[in-house]
C-alpha positions in Angstrom: 0.0 0.0 0.0 1.3 3.5 -0.9 2.5 5.7 1.9 0.2 8.5 3.1 2.2 11.4 4.4 1.3 14.6 6.1 3.7 17.6 6.4 2.9 20.0 9.2 4.5 23.4 8.8 5.2 24.9 5.3 8.3 27.0 5.8 11.2 26.5 3.5 12.0 23.0 4.8 8.4 21.8 5.0 7.5 23.0 1.6 10.6 21.5 0.0 9.9 18.1 1.7 6.3 18.1 0.6 7.1 19.0 -3.0 9.9 16.4 -3.3 7.6 13.7 -1.9 4.9 14.6 -4.3 7.3 14.3 -7.2 7.7 10.7 -6.2 4.0 10.1 -6.6 3.4 9.9 -2.9 0.0 11.2 -1.5 1.1 14.3 0.5 -1.1 16.5 2.6 0.5 19.8 3.4 -0.7 21.9 6.4 0.0 25.3 7.7 -1.9 28.1 9.5 -0.6 30.7 7.0 -3.1 30.7 4.0 -0.5 32.2 1.7 1.9 29.3 2.2 -0.9 26.8 1.7 -2.1 28.5 -1.5 1.5 28.7 -2.8 2.0 24.9 -2.5 -1.5 23.7 -3.4 -0.8 22.9 -7.0 2.3 20.9 -6.1 0.9 18.4 -3.6 -2.1 16.1 -3.3 -3.9 18.1 -0.7 -3.1 21.5 1.0 -5.0 22.6 4.1 -5.1 25.7 6.2 -5.2 24.6 9.9 -3.5 25.1 13.3 -1.2 22.2 13.7 -1.1 22.7 17.5 -4.9 22.2 17.8 -5.9 18.6 18.4 -9.5 19.1 17.1 -8.2 20.6 13.9 -5.7 17.8 13.4 -8.4 15.1 14.1 -10.6 16.8 11.6 -7.9 16.1 9.0 -7.9 12.4 10.0 -4.4 12.6 11.5 -4.7 9.0 12.7 -5.0 7.8 9.1 -1.5 8.9 8.1 1.4 6.5 8.0 4.0 9.2 8.4 3.9 12.8 9.9 6.7 15.2 9.3 6.7 18.0 11.9 8.5 20.7 9.8 8.2 23.6 12.1 11.4 24.1 14.1 11.7 27.7 15.1 8.5 27.6 17.1 9.4 25.2 19.9 6.0 25.0 21.5 4.2 24.4 18.1 6.7 21.6 17.3 6.2 19.9 20.7 2.4 20.2 20.5 2.2 18.9 17.0 4.5 15.9 17.8 2.4 15.0 20.9 -0.8 15.2 18.8 0.6 12.9 16.2 1.9 10.4 18.7 -1.3 10.4 20.7 -3.3 9.9 17.5 -1.4 6.8 16.6 0.7 8.0 13.7 3.1 5.1 13.1 6.2 7.2 12.3 6.7 10.8 13.4 9.7 12.7 12.0 10.4 16.1 13.6 12.6 19.0 12.7 14.8 20.2 15.5 16.5 23.6 15.7 19.0 22.6 18.4 20.3 19.6 20.4 18.1 20.6 23.4 15.1 20.8 21.1 15.9 17.4 19.7 16.2 15.8 23.1 12.7 17.1 24.0 11.2 15.8 20.8 12.8 12.4 21.3 11.5 12.2 24.9 7.9 12.9 23.8 8.0 10.2 21.2 9.4 11.5 17.9 10.7 8.5 16.0 13.3 10.4 14.0 14.9 13.9 14.4 16.2 15.9 11.5 18.6 18.9 11.6 18.0 20.6 8.3 20.9 21.3 6.0 20.8 22.7 2.4 19.9 19.4 0.8 18.1 17.6 3.7 14.6 17.9 2.3 15.5 16.2 -0.9 17.4 13.4 0.8 14.7 12.8 3.3 12.0 12.7 0.6 14.1 10.2 -1.4 14.7 8.1 1.7 11.0 7.8 2.4 10.0 7.0 -1.2 12.9 4.8 -2.3 12.7 1.0 -2.2 16.5 0.5 -1.9 19.3 1.7 0.3 19.1 5.4 0.9 20.8 7.8 3.3 18.1 9.4 5.4 20.0 12.1 7.2 23.5 13.0 8.3 22.9 14.0 11.9 26.3 15.6 12.1 29.6 15.4 10.3 30.1 12.0 11.9 26.7 10.2 12.2 24.2 8.9 9.6 21.0 7.0 9.7 20.5 4.8 6.6 17.9 2.5 5.2 18.9 -0.7 3.3 16.9 -3.4 1.6 17.8 -6.9 2.9 20.6 -8.5 0.9 20.4 -12.1 -0.2 23.0 -13.2 2.3 21.0 -11.7 5.2 17.7 -13.4 4.4 16.8 -16.3 6.7 19.2 -15.1 9.4 18.5 -13.1 12.5 20.2 -9.9 13.8 21.9 -12.0 16.4 23.4 -14.2 13.6 24.5 -11.2 11.5 25.8 -9.1 14.4 25.7 -5.8 12.5 27.5 -4.0 15.3 30.5 -6.3 15.0 30.5 -6.7 11.2 29.7 -3.2 10.2 29.9 -1.1 13.4 26.3 -0.1 12.8 23.3 -0.4 15.1 19.9 -1.6 13.9 17.1 0.8 15.0 14.1 -0.5 13.0 12.7 -2.8 10.4 10.3 -2.0 7.6 8.2 -5.0 6.7 5.1 -5.0 4.4 4.9 -1.3 4.6 5.1 -1.1 8.4 7.9 0.3 10.4 8.8 -2.0 13.3 10.8 -0.3 16.1 10.2 -2.8 18.9 11.6 -5.9 17.2 12.9 -9.3 18.2 16.6 -9.6 17.5 16.1 -13.4 17.0 13.4 -12.9 14.3 14.5 -14.0 10.8 15.1 -11.4 8.1 12.7 -11.8 5.2 13.4 -11.1 1.5 11.6 -7.8 1.2 12.5 -6.4 4.6 14.2 -3.0 4.8 16.6 -2.4 7.7 17.3 1.0 9.3 20.7 1.4 10.8 22.6 4.2 12.6 26.3 4.7 12.8 29.3 6.7 11.6 29.3 8.2 8.1 32.3 6.2 7.3 30.7 2.9 8.2 27.4 3.9 6.5 29.3 4.5 3.3 31.1 1.2 3.7 27.8 -0.8 4.0 26.6 0.9 0.9 29.6 -0.3 -1.2 
């Protein structure tokens, strides 16, 4: 089933992510309180809505619980970012990706349940959009000059083996943080479960090791 993604906050980062995802034929709903921003992006996405992303009633009216992924793209307004993240998590959105403006901001978002934190750079929007839409290995985000989160489709030699068998930490110096199976992101996984042919594995580690596993 195709991903259904909502982007909350249409500043430069949010608008760029929404447009890049739409280019990949993903159904994207873009939301902001500023009507001018909504109107500007309307022709480039599946659905554009004027709404207050910090208001639970407004978000529920948009059917927030029906989205597979929510991207909280407002970073400068700390309170709005926190409120929107809480609403999405409380509504049962499977994967919440939140933009952070500082390390402290990121810590707060992580503590309240954000599944992934992004620190925007010049090309972050494009890389994130490609990571969410791509079926193969894709760098999601470089958290810093040293750390990356990557997404890799299960290789033939991994299929039928467990994480314990493969020991990614020893072999690649990368830590497994999630699985994607049948379109669902699994964060609370059994390390003894066997990897299946169409699984996608999400790992975190140094940029050097991330590049090595890509080769």
